[in-house]
C-alpha positions, 0 to 999 in steps of 0.5 A: 889894896888894903888888907884888913879883917873886913876883906878876909870876912868878905872872902870867907863869906864868898867861900862860905867859910865861917872863920873865928877871930883867931883864924882871921888874925892868923890868916891876915898876915899870911894873906898880906904876904901872899898878895905882896909876892904877887905884887912883885909880878906886876913890876915885871916888864912884859912889854912886847910879850904876848899873853900865854894862857897855856904853859905848853902850846896847844896843837891839833894832833888829829890829821885832816879828813881826806877821802881815800880808797875804801874797801869793798864789801867783799874785801872787808868781810874776807877774813871773818868767819862771822858774816851773814848776807854781806854783813858782820854777824854779832851776838844777839842783843835784846 
């Protein structure tokens, strides 16, 4: 890939940056060095290796929903003082 002032101006335009000529001349060797470093990655043999989009395997940490024994209404309300007509009683909301 050819790295020149035109490429930097195009990237700057996409990023909505107004670069001066001094900034462009400063960034040009830096961008070349960065892209050179990344080009070394292209040379690594990755044959037979599956792509990984996460550094750590993602697992579902939630348990499956299973139907189990439920509390009866009386059992659910037996330890509360705030109940009325078979329901939990809460503060009045307006």
